[in-house]
N, C-alpha and C positions, 0 to 999 in steps of 0.2 A: 466367245461360246455361252448358252442358253443352260440353265441349269433348273431342274425341280424345283420349285418353294417346297418348300414344309408344311403347306395344307395343300398341294398337290400328290405330295409322298404319302401321306396319312391319310388321303384317299385310294391312294392305289393300297397301301398295307388293308385297307380297310375291304376293298375287291377282291384280293389275293386270299382273305383271308376267308371268305365263304365258297373258295372251288376247293374240289379235293377229290382226286385222279389216284386214289387205293386201288391198288386190285388189278391194276396194270402191270407188262411187264416192266422189269427196271432193266438199264443198263449202265455202262459206266460214265457215270458222271463229268471224268478227264479224259484225256489223249494221254496216255502213258506209257511211254519207253518199254519196250518187249512186252506191252499186252495180249493174252491168252486170245482176242475174239477168235484171230481165225482158225485156231487150233481150237476150236469148242468140241469141233464134232469128234475128234480122236480122244481129247481128252474125257467127254462124258462118258466115254463108252468103259472107264478105269469106278465110275462111279457106284458104291457096291450098297446101295439105298433100298436095295432091295433086301437084303441081309434086315430082317428084325430087327437084331441086335445091334445094327451102327443107326445110331439115335443121335450124333452130334457132328457136329463140322467144324474143321480150323483151320484157317490159312493164316500164319504167321509170317508172311508177305504179301502180303493183299496186292498191294502197289492198286493198279485200274478196279483192280476187282472183276472182270471177265466173268471169271468162271464162278467168285461168288455169287454172282449176281445169278447166274446161270442156274446156277444148285439153289439157288432163294426164289428162281421165278417156277422151277419142275417136282421143290421136291418140300416138304414141312417136317420140318427138321426140328428137334426140342430145344436143341443149344446151339449156339455158334457163336466162336469166338475166332474174332479177326485180331492180326497187328502188323505194323510198320513201323520201323525204325523213323520214318520221315515224320515231323512232328505237324508241319504245316497240312500234310495229307492226313494225318487223324485227326487234325482239327475240324478239318473239312467234312471227312464222315460223321464227328458227334455232330457238328453243329447242323447236317441236314437232317439227322436224327433227331436232335433236340429242340430246332430254332429253325424250321423249316421255310416259315411265312416273314421270320425276320431277313432269314438269307434272300429270299426270292424279291424282298422289296429293295435291298438293296443290288444286288443284280440287275433289279429291273431299271433302276435309275439308270446304274454304269452302261449298261447297253443302248439307255435312251441317248445320253450323252454320247455314247460312244459311235451309233450308227449313223446321228445327225450333225456328228460331224465331219471336219473337211481334212482330205490328206495331210495337211501337215498339222489342223490341230488333231488328227490323232495320233501323232506322232509326240507330241507337247504332251497327251492326256495319260499314254502307254507309258511314256518315259519318267513321269508324274508318279503313276502307278506303280509301275516297277518299283524307284526310288521308296514308297512308300511299304510297298512289301518288306525291301530289304532293311526298312528302318524298324518293322516291325520284328527281324528274325533277330535281329542284333539289340534290340532291346528286352527288359523283361517282362514289361506288361505299359506298351504302350497303346494299344487298343484293343478294342474287342475281339473275342470270339469269330464272332460275325464276321467285322471287316476285315479280317485275315483271309477267312475262309472266302468272301467273295473275292477277294485277291487275286489266291490263290488259281479259282472259277474263270475270273474274268482274264490273266495273264495266259493262261491256259488255252485258251478259246480266239486270244488275240495275235499269240506271238506266231514265230516262225516257225511251222511244219507241230505247233500244238505240240512243241517240247519243254519237259521240265529238267532244266540241266543247272548248276550250279558248280561257283568256284572253288577251290583250296579253303576259302570262308567259310564258303556255306552259302554266300548269295546266287541269288539268281541273276544269268546273265543275258538271256536270251534275248535277239531283236525281236521288232515288229515283225507281226506278218501282215501278210498283202490279202490278206481277206475284204471284201465288198461289202458284204453284210454278215457276220459271225453272230452266230445265236450264242449269244453270251450267255441268257439268263431261257435255258430250255424247262420251262414250268411246270409241265406236266412228265417228264423221262424224273426229274428233282421230287417231285413229289412222290412217283413212284418208288425212288429209291430211299425218302423217309420212310415210307412201309415198311418196305422189304426191312430197313434195317431197325426196326423198332425192338425188336427183343434182341439185338444184337451186342452182342460185347465185343468194345472197339475200345484196343489198347496199344499204346506207343511205346516199343522198349524193345530189347532182345529177343529174335524169335525164340532163345531157349524158357524163355516163360512161360509159353505155350505149356508145359511139361505137365504143369499142377492142374490141366483142365485134359490132358489127353487121358482117355484110358481108352478098355478094347470095347467101349460100343464106339469112338469116332474116327471117321475118316479125316487123312489129314495131308490136305495139299499145299507141298513147298514148289517156291515159282522163287525162287533166291536171285542173285545178279548174277547174270552169267558169266561163265568164266571167257574170257577173250580166244576168238582164235586165233588172231596174229598178238604180236606183240605192240603195234600201230592200232589194235580195235578196242581198245581199252575204254569203253563207253562208261561215265559217271553221272548217269541224269539224276540219277534219285536222290542222293547226297554226297556228303563229302568221305563218306565212309568207305573203303578200298575190303572187297570181297575176294581177298586173292585163293592161292593152292588150300594154304593152310586153312582158309575159311570152310572151303570146301569139303576138306576132308571131316573138320569139328561137326559140319551139318552133316554127314556119313555117321559119324558117328553117335550126333543125336537121334539119328532114324532108326537107328541100330537099337539106342537103349528104349524109341518106343513103341518098337515093331516087336521088343521082347514083353509089351505088356498086351499083346494083342490089337493093337491099332493096325489101320489098313493106311498105309503111306503111298504116294504115289509125289514125285520128285521129278520137275521139267530142267533142262541145262540144256546149252548148246551141245553140239556132236563136236569135239575134236576131229575128229578125221575127217569134217569137212577143211581142213585145209593140211592135217598130215595125218594120213592115211596110216601108218603107224603110231599113232597116239591113244593110247589106250588106258586114257587116268582114270575115266568113269569107268569103263566095263571091268576095270582092277577093282576100283573103288567100291562098286556096286554088283561084285562078281557072285553074290547070293543073291541077286535081283531078277526079277525080270526085268529088261529090256529091249524097249522098242525105238526103232528110227523112223519118223514122221519126214513130210516135207512141209514146210514152213517159207514166208516171202521175207525176206530181210530188208526192213522196211526204214531204215537209219542210218546210214553212210554217206558220210561228207562228197563222196565218191560215187555216183551215179551209176558206172559202169560196175560196182560193184554190190548194186542193189540184184537181187533176185531170189530163187528158190535155193536154198541151203536144205542140209537132213538137223534136227532137233532131238532129243532124246526125252522120252518118259521113261522113268525108273520107276518101278512098283512092287510091295514085297507082296504080292498075289498075286 
């Protein structure tokens, strides 16, 4: 397998540094389980930015950022706060914001190597990059944050179904995908994302840490790990941390506290009634809120026959 020389890489960095695609609409740079792209039309109806008092936006479970980028594309917000518990994801957001040229240079090399490789070479390359990614996750300071960000994007674009999944030890374990020519370095979108993130506060931690940012001028969108519809449907793609019913109740309590401050709150979750019409878990938990049931497509299920239209919940305090 041929690798780009240091001289060629240097030329590539010089070339990409002269390009700038700011001002373009940004879209999620990763495919993320539970992404809200298909529900944007439903969610945007809840945007309260026509109210002059709402000048801030917070998304404490940002994930792939479909709603975040929709908000940033359509509205001028004074202050934006995003958070996620996944350190690899948040590192990628920060690197895209702070070192876009370095990231694009790294991804361009990865893309060239991968797309020019044969099937067996691709398998070897993918396995090596996955191993490197897990080595970084297991060690304190084994690599630059640029390499770490490039690896999560590379794996997301080349792995099976664009799935981010980790085992109980927190190690990425998704096999290679069968894409013929994956767009590993989507430079135009990455630059657009970088531009949109320029003044965004990016945090990695517990969603409750957002309390210090949230006030009566804030629109808060919560997209937590969904409550499983069945006992066997527990999908822990985001991290090794569990988000059980106790955690769902804690989130409802937190939403109640910031609601008392005057914040506009919107929460999405699964509808238990898809599996059991008598399951009123969220109806009781958010009895004082407005609850709307919207249709969505189930995109991730090992059983293809179980994929299809289901109901999801949009819960708001206004």
